C-alpha positions in Angstrom: 33.4 8.4 -15.0 32.7 5.1 -13.2 31.8 7.1 -10.1 29.2 9.2 -12.2 27.7 6.1 -13.7 27.1 4.7 -10.0 25.3 8.1 -9.2 23.2 7.9 -12.0 22.1 4.4 -11.4 21.4 5.4 -7.7 19.0 8.3 -8.8 17.0 6.0 -11.1 16.9 3.6 -8.4 15.7 6.0 -6.0 13.0 7.1 -8.6 11.8 3.5 -8.8 11.5 3.1 -4.9 9.6 6.5 -4.7 7.1 5.2 -7.5 6.7 1.9 -6.0 6.0 3.4 -2.8 3.4 5.6 -4.1 1.8 2.5 -5.8 2.0 0.4 -2.6 0.4 3.1 -0.6 -2.7 3.4 -2.7 -3.1 -0.4 -2.8 -2.5 -0.7 0.9 -5.1 2.2 1.6 -7.7 0.3 -0.7 -7.1 -3.0 1.0 -7.5 -1.4 4.4 -10.8 0.1 3.4 -12.0 -3.2 2.2 -10.9 -4.8 5.6 -12.8 -2.2 7.5 -15.9 -2.8 5.4 -15.6 -6.6 6.0 -15.3 -6.0 9.9 -18.1 -3.7 9.9 -20.3 -6.2 8.1 -19.3 -8.9 10.3 -20.2 -7.0 13.5 -23.7 -6.3 12.0 -24.2 -10.0 11.2 -22.8 -10.9 14.7 -25.4 -8.4 16.4 -28.1 -9.8 14.2 -27.3 -13.3 15.1 -27.0 -12.7 18.8 -30.3 -10.5 19.1 
């Protein structure tokens, strides 16, 4: 029964990992999008200043 208990806790743990992985993927996509927008803005500003 001890082995079964360990297996069950492992399953729950895997589920938590998958859930947090999904969440972190969403947040990293958002932050990447924001970073790209900031970079585009910087490029536009730099072109404006240099011209």
